N, C-alpha and C positions, 0 to 999 in steps of 0.2 A: 855340535851335538844335536841341537834342535832341528837343524836342516836335515841331518841324517835320519832323525826319528820321523820327520814328516815324509821323507822319501820312502822310508820303510813302510809307514802306514799306507801311503799311496799305492805302493807296489802290492802290498797285501790286499788292499781293497780291489785293485784291478784283477788280481789273481782269483779272489773269491767270486767276483763278477763273472769272470771267464769260466770258472768252474761251474757256476750256476747255469750259465748259458749252454755249456757243453751238455748238460743233462736234459735240456729242453728238447722235446720231440715235436715235429710237425708232420703228422701222418696224413696221407692222401687216401681218400675213399673215392673209388671210381664206380660209376653206375651207368648202365645203358638206358635207364629210364629217365624221363624228364623230372625235374624237381616238382614235388607235390602232385604227381600224376595219379598216384594210387596209394594203397596201404603199404606197399613195399617201399616206395620212395619216401613216403611221409614218415614211416617208422625208422627208415635208415637215417633220415634227417634228425629225428628225435635222438637216435643213438649218437650221431656226431655232436649234437648240441649237449647231450648228457655227458659225454666224455669231456668236452670242453668245460662244462660246469664243474664236474668233479675234479678236474685237474686244476681248477681255480687260476687259470691263466698261465700255469707253468708249461703245460703241453696243449696241443690243439690238433683238431682234425679239419682238413680242408675237403669240402665236398665237391666232386667233379661230376656234373650231371649230363644226362641226355646223349650219351655216346660220344661226347667230345674227345674223350681220351680212350675209351674202351667200348667195344661192341659186345653184345651178349655172348657170342661165341669166342671172344678173346679174353674173358675174365681170368680163367685159370692160368693162362700163359702170362698175362699182364701182371698178376700177383706174383707168380713164380719168378719173373724177371725184374721185379721191383719197379715196374712202370707205375703201378699203384701199390699201396700197402695193404688195403682192405677192399674187398668187392664181393658181390653176390654170385655164387656159383650155382647155376641152375642145373642140378645133377641129372635130370632126365635127358638133357641135351648131350650128355657125355656118358652113355651107358657102358661103353667099352673101356673108357679111361678110368671110370670110377665104379666098377661093378659092385663092390661091397657097399659103398655109400648110396648105391641105387637100389637098395633092397626094396623099399616101399613102392617105387614106380613099376615094379614087376607084378604088383598085386592090385590090379584095378579091374573090377570093383572090389572093395574090401570094407569091413565093418567099423573101423576105428574112426573116431572124431578127430578134428584138427588138433585139439589140445592133447588128446591121447597120443597122437603121432609125434608131436613135439617132445613130449616127455619121454617117449620111447627112444627117439633118436639120441637125446642127451644121455639116457640110461645106457644105450648100447655103446656110445663113445666112452662112457665111464667104465663099463664092464669088459668090453672086448677091444683089446689094443689094435686089432686088425683094421678097425674103422679109421683111427687116427694115423696108423702107419700107411694106409693107402693114400691119404692126403699128403703125408710127409714126403712121399716119393716125388711129388711135384712142388716141394717146398711150401706146402699149404698147411695151415692150422685152423681148426674150427674156432670161430668166435661165438656164433650162435646159429640158430636154425629158424627156418620159415616153413612150417608145414602148410600145405594148401588146405583150404576148407573144402567142404563137400562141393563137388562140381555138378553143374548142369550143362546143358548144351544150348547155346543161343543160335537161332536160325532165322533166315530170311523168309521162311514159309512154315506153316504149322506142321508139327509132327505129333500125332496122337496115337498111332499104332506102330507096330513093328514094320508093317508094310510101307509106312511113310518114310522109314529110314532108307529104304532100298535106293541105291544109286546116289544118295546125297554125298557131296564132297565136303568132308569135314576136316578142319585143321588138326594135325596130329604131330606127335614127336615121341621119341623114346621107342620102346618095344611093346609094352603091355597095352598102351592106348591104341595103336594101330590094330592089334589083334582083337581088342574089344569092339572097335568100330566095324571091322570086317564081319564079326559075329552078328552084328546088327543089320548087315547088308549094305552098309555105307562104304564109301571110298575114302580111305585116309589120305590126306595131302600133307606131307611133311612141311612144316612152316613154323617159324618163331612167332610169338605173340605180337611182337612189334609190327609185323606185316599183316596182321589180321584185318585191320580196318579197310585198307585198300583192297584186299582180296575179297572181302564181303561186299564192298561197294561195287566192285567191277564184275561180280558174279563168278569169280574164280573159286570162291568158297560159297557153300550154302549155309554152313554152320561152323561154330567154333566152340569147343568146351571151355568152360570158365565158371567162376562163381559170380554172383550178382555184382559186387563192387568192381571186379575185374572187367566185366563187360562195359561198365560205365567209364572206368578209368581209361580204357583203350578206345572208347567211343564206338564200340561194336553195337551198343544198344541204340545208337543213332541210325543205324542202317539195317539192323536185324531186330525184328519186333516180337519174336516169339522165344521165350525162355522155357526150354523143355526140362522139367524137374525130374531127372532120372536119378536112381539110387546108385550113382557111381561111388559115393563115399569120398572121404578126404584122401589126400595123397601127399607124396613128398614133393616139396617145391625147391627151396634154395638152402644152401649153407652159406652163411657169411664167413668168408675165409680171409686169413691174414698170412702174409709171408712169414714163414716160421723163423727164418734167420733174423728178420726184423724184430719179431716178437721177442726172441731170445736175447736180443741186444738192448731191449728196453730197460729203463730204470724200474726198480721194484714197485714204485708207487703207480706208474702207468700200467705195469703188468697186472696189478690188482684191479685197476679200473676196467681193463679189457676182460679179465677173468670174470668179473662180476656181471658183465654184459651177457654171459651165457644164459643165465636165468632171467635177468632183468629185461633184456631185449625180448626174449620169447614171451614173457608176460605182457609187455606193452604191445607187441605184435598181435597177440590173441585178443587183448582188450579192444584195440582199434578195429580189428577185423570183425569182431562180433557186433560192434555198434554199426559199422558200415553195412553189413549184411542186413541188419534190422532196418536201418534207414532206407536202404535201396529198395527193399521189398515193399516197405510202406509207401515210398514215393511212387513205385510202379502201380500199386493198388489205387492210390489217390488220383494219379494223372492219366492212367490208362495207356501210358506210352508203350509199355511192353506187356504182352499177355503171358502170364505164367501158366503153362500147361502141365498138369500133374499126370505124368506118364505112368501107366500100370506097372507097379513095382515088380510083381511076380513075373510078368512077361519079360521085363528087362533082365532080371537076374537069371531066369531060366535060359534065355537066349545067349547070355554071355558066359555064365559059370559052367554051363553044360557043353560049351564049345570046346572041341579038342585042341584047337590052336591056343585058345586062352589058357587052358590047363597046361599045355606044353610050355608056354612062356613062364607060367608060375613055377613049374617044376625046374625050369632051366636056371633059376637064380641060384639055387644051391650048388649046381655044377659050376657056375661062373664064380661064385664066392670061394669055393674050395680051390679052384684053379688059381685064384688070386691070393691064396695063402691062408684062408680061414679054415679051421678044423670043421669037418662035416657036422659034428655034434653041435658046435656053436651055431652054424648056419641053420640047422634044423630048429634050434631053440629060438632064433630070431624069427623064423617063419611061424612057429607056434605062437609066439607072443604077438605077432602082427595079425594073424588070421583068426584067433580065438577070443 
């Protein structure tokens, strides 16, 4: 009887252990950026550590850095096919695949701040199901967002007037940015940010748009010494996405941790970015490594916002969104909230 009881207890213990193990999740986060390279990768690492901390050892996230598993243009497909579970979707690189979630990149320049854009995108995802439905077509689910801060343009030569922009080869992507650069008289060159350093070093590019910390993180400020402070305003950057089937299969405790990242990650991202911008500008002022040129605001806005092609791009988003399934009234509401 005692032997049978011991056997029963042992079997029960093994069963409970196996049951506990079965609910443990090992998520994979894949990133094209090197670990610690900039605010994007540092806050992604914060998120991975924070999920591990909140899971208290029950679940974990493995961080895969530097394009070892996924390149920037491969992220949505890699998440869709479960090569990685979570990754950064750079929406402006996929304007045709994600027209609804590319609302903001069609409106450059625009007046909203980085924080305002982040809150808007989460608000739209909460109020308008078309945003989430578009991601779900590719088995993607929003985890959180990364709004870009206000951008300037870093160049290998000084740009002080509109005439100085004429003929400059400037890194570009998406649809609104090329139109804006052409309105300035520049030549847009389609290129991902990871390739910017080599292109600036070799004279393939004269300039690249970016915020101050981004220019340091990608080492553009090592080869381009003039930061042109133009009023481009903030824009849309990345959506952290997760495979929706993977998410739906998660245990409830881990689902809650992931859900809490929506607001918590955005707040951490904004905090880290604000400090980095302040520190970078202070360092430039102190060491003279980069000259910040205050470009005439009125000249920039007149050249861009009064340009027919820029206005055509802005108007085209409503058409794209309605073709993708969003009611026209909803699309117009999104535009009003973004531009006013």
